N, C-alpha and C positions, 0 to 999 in steps of 0.2 A: 947374488942374493944368495943367500949362505940355505941350503934345505934344510925345513923342520920333517922331522920325524913324526907320523900321525899320533902318537902316544903324546909326544911334546905338547904337540897342537893343540890338543885336547885336553892337554895340563893346563898349557896359560890360557886358552877360552875359558874353564872354570874358573882359575884365580880371577879374571878381569870382572867375570860375572858376580862373583867372591865381594869384591869391591865395590863396586856398583851397588850391590844391594844392600853393602853395611852404612855404608858413607850415604846413600837418601835420605834416608828420615833427620839427618844433621842439619841439612839444607832446609827443610821444610819446615820444621817446626818453629813454631814462634813462644816466646815465654811471656807470661801473663802472672800477676797478682791482683787476690779478692782481697781486701784489707778490709772486715766490717767491725761494728762497736764492741759485738760480743759472738759468742757460737749456741745462747742458750734462749734468749729470744725467738720464737719462731716466726719473725721477719725475717732475721739474718736466715734462718735454718733454710725458708725458703728460698733468698736472694743466694745463698750459694748453692743452692739448687741448679738455678738455672745457669748461674756463671760452668759449675762444670759442665751441665750439659752443652751448652753455648760451646765452651770451650773442644767437645770432643765434636762436636759438628765442625767445627772449624780447623782442626788442628793446633789447634794449642796449649802448652802447656803451660797448666795452670796451678800456681801456689797458693794458699788460703793462712788468712792470720785470722786472729781478732781479740779483740781487749779483752782483760778479763770480767771487769764490768764497765755499763757505760760511764764515757768518761775518762776513761785509762787511755791516755796521749800518751804516757812514755812505752806503753809497749805496739802503739800506732807508729807511734816513730822510729822505734826500731826495727818497723816491719816492713816502713818504707825504704830504709837502710838497706835490709838485707834483697829488695828488691832491683835495686842499683845495683849494688853490690854482684845479681844473678845475669845483668846484663839483661832483663826483661822490657821487654816493648813498650808495655802498657801497667799501669794500675789503675784499678778501680779499688774506691772505698769510700764508707761511709764515714765523714770524721767525727771523734766522738767531739772535737771541741773548733769548729769552723773557723777560728782566729789563730789558735796557740800552732798548730798545726801549717798554716801558712808556710814556715819559712822552707820544713823541709820539701814539702813538695813543691816546692820552686826550684828545690836544690835538684829534685829527681826531675822534672821540666829541660835544664838546664844541660843535665847529661843525658838531655832526649829520646825522657819517656814519654808516650801520651797518659795524661793522667785526666781520670773521670770520677767526677762524684755523683754518687749513689745517696738517693731518699736526703741529704744533709748535704744544703750549701754552702759551697766554702763562704768567706767573709774578706774581700767581694766575692762574687760571683766569679771573677776572670782568674782568679788564683788557680784553677783547676781551668784546663783545657775547653771541659763541658761539666754540664752534670745532668742526670737522667734522674728525673724524680717526679713526683706527685707534688701540685701546686699545693701548698701546704696549708697556706694562706686561704687559701680557699675550701680547701678541707675542712677548717674552723668556720669559715662561713655558713658553712652548709647545715653545721650541728649546730650552730648559735641559732641560723633561721628558722629553726625546727623548734628547738627548744622555746623560742620566743614566740611562736604561733600557737603549740601544744599550752602554754600557760594563757594565751589571749592577753585580757586585761591585769589580769595576776602579775603578769611580766612586770609592772611597773614597781610592785613591791617584790619581787624573787630576792631571794637569798644564796649568792653562788657563792659556792668553794670553788678554788682552780688548783688542781693536782697536775701540776707541770714537773719536767725532766730534772734538773739539778742547778746546781748556785752558778754554772758556766753563762745558762739562758743565750745558747746556741742555737742558732739561726730554727732548725727546723720546732724547737720549744715557742720562740716568739711570734712566730710566724702563726702556730696552730693556737696559740692564748689569744695574740693579737687578735685573729681573723673570729674566734668564736665570740669575740665580748664586742666586735664590728656586727656581726651576724645577730646579735644580740641584741643590736639597738645602744652600747654602751660606746659613749665617746673615748678613743684611745689617743694617749699621752705620745710619749715617745713612740714611734711604731715598731722600731728594734729594742723594747726595754719591756719587763714583765713586772707589775707592782705597784706601776706608777700611778693610776688610774686613781681616781678621787668619788667616783660615783659610792654613793653611799650602801649600793644592793650588794658589791661585790664584799662578800665573810671574810676572805683572804685567799694567800696564795700560799702553797707549803714543794717540796720534793719531793720526787719517789722513785728515783736511779730509772723508770721504767719497766720496775717487776711487783712482780703480787704483793711483797711485804714492804715495799715501799709505800705503795697505794693505800693498804690497809693503814701502816703506820700513821699518814699525812692525813686519809680523813680523820681519824682519832685524835688530830692535834686539831683538826678546822671542828668538828664538835662538838669539842670541851670547850672551844672558843664558843658556837651557838648552834646550840641542838635545833635550829629550829630550819635549819640549810636545807632548801628543797631544789637545788640545781647544780649539779656536779657534771664540770667538766674535768676528764682527766686528758694527759698525752697519749695514752698508748689503750687498748684492754688490758693488757697485765694489771697494768697501774686501775683498770676501773676494775677487773676482778676483785682485785685486794677491797677497794674501794668499798664494795658492795659486802663485801663479809664484814668490815667495820659498821655499816649502816644495820646491816643484819643484825650481829652485836647489839648495837643499840637499837633497836626492833624500831626500822625505819625504813622496813622492804618496801613501801606503799609511799606515798604521797612525795617521791623524788625521782627527782629528771636525770638520771644518768646517761653521758655521752660519752663519744669516743673519738678515736680514728686510729685506724687499720685495716680493717677488711679479712683477719686472720679466721680460718672455721670456727676455734673455740668464742671468738667474739663474735661472728655471726649466729653464731647459736644459741649464744647469752641474749643477743635479740628476738630470739624466737620462744626465746622461755620468760621476755618481759623483766631480766636484769639489766641490760641496757635498752635504752629508749632508740636511742640511733647513734650509727657510725660510720664513717666517710672510710671507704673503703680505698688503698691502693693498690699498686700490682709491684711488688718487687720482683718478682721471676722477670718479669717483660724491662724492667729496669738494668737487671744483669746480663740478660741475654742480650739485649740494644746495646750495651757494654763492651760488652762481649767482641760484638760485629764491631762496634766503631773502633777497638786495637787493631782485629785483623784486618780492617781498610785502613788504619794507617801503616801500619807492616806493610803493604803489599803496591796502596800507593802513595802513601804521604799525605792524604786528606784528613782531614779535621769531620767533626758531627758538627752540626748547625742547629741552631736553635728550633723550637717551637717560634711564629713569625710571631714579634712583641712581645716577647720573656726574653729572657737572660739564660734558659733553660729549656730543654728538653721537655716538652711533660708527657707524663704516661699516663695520665688521667687519675681523676678519681670519681667514685658512684658514691651517694646516700642510702645507708642500708634502714631499713625502719620498717616497722607489721602497723607503723600509725602515722601515714601518711596525711601532710597536710597541702593545702591551696598554694600555690606558686615556689614551691620547693623539687624541687624532680627529684623523684626517689625509685630505687627498687626494692619488694619485697626480701623477706630474710628467707626464702625459697629458694627465689634465683640469684642471693646473693650466695648463697651456698655451694651453686653451680659456678659460680668465681671466686669461690674463697682461696685460700692458700694456707698452707699448716694443719 
């Protein structure tokens, strides 16, 4: 045995300690990506907040990406490619087009990444490993049932405007639209298609891109077709806010039932103020945090998340928010909704 001086021994021990401190994080870090439709819609802002909080809690290094507008497939494809190249373990994505993004998602899964859809299911749903989402059809049914009950016998003479998302007719779009129609008592034709119904109560459909400007423009177009519209379905609350501005400009702030889906705090306040009659609340923060937990589990154990029994996705829940409850349709008040809302 070669003798070592006390000084050399101390220096050697320090070097070993420095190496272990430097190397440890490299083994602990798990990479993941969050890809949303936009980074301006409050829904996706809250989703990002939940993902970042979950990533910090689980020791995950999270990259975030977003499309320029709802429907920006190219930016989302480039984001998935970046995630694959970075060696990430998993991707959380709200697909702008649930069909067009399927090939790149399959490529990511083939490269060993866990892919989880948030809010908007892929088509088919098993394109992704799992989906964490609101039951969007049920969200539509609830506001449809509420509107029908509010009108009572006059529901037979309703004049309905449907303000949808975009021409691509992605899953979240047709699920909410057709859910609303079924809840209102209108026969739907193809459950994966918008606008093929022949019920004379439907004045028409228009698209909003899920934002306020689009909601205002779409509402103006449909009011020009028939100024007596008295029921307005909107894909989300930003579109509803725009629709209300158009209704106000036409002098129709009273006598029109405006319903929506989202549950953001601004939307719930609009329920409280009587602008929106009822909205179906989603839980985007929960979707994102559950998704991060699933990536962590996948990295640690190789186990994939399970669906809610009887569904092909994990249901993160929905609540109807209204200050005008109707018999047979469960709901909570806007005051209660403000305790649960996001954004």
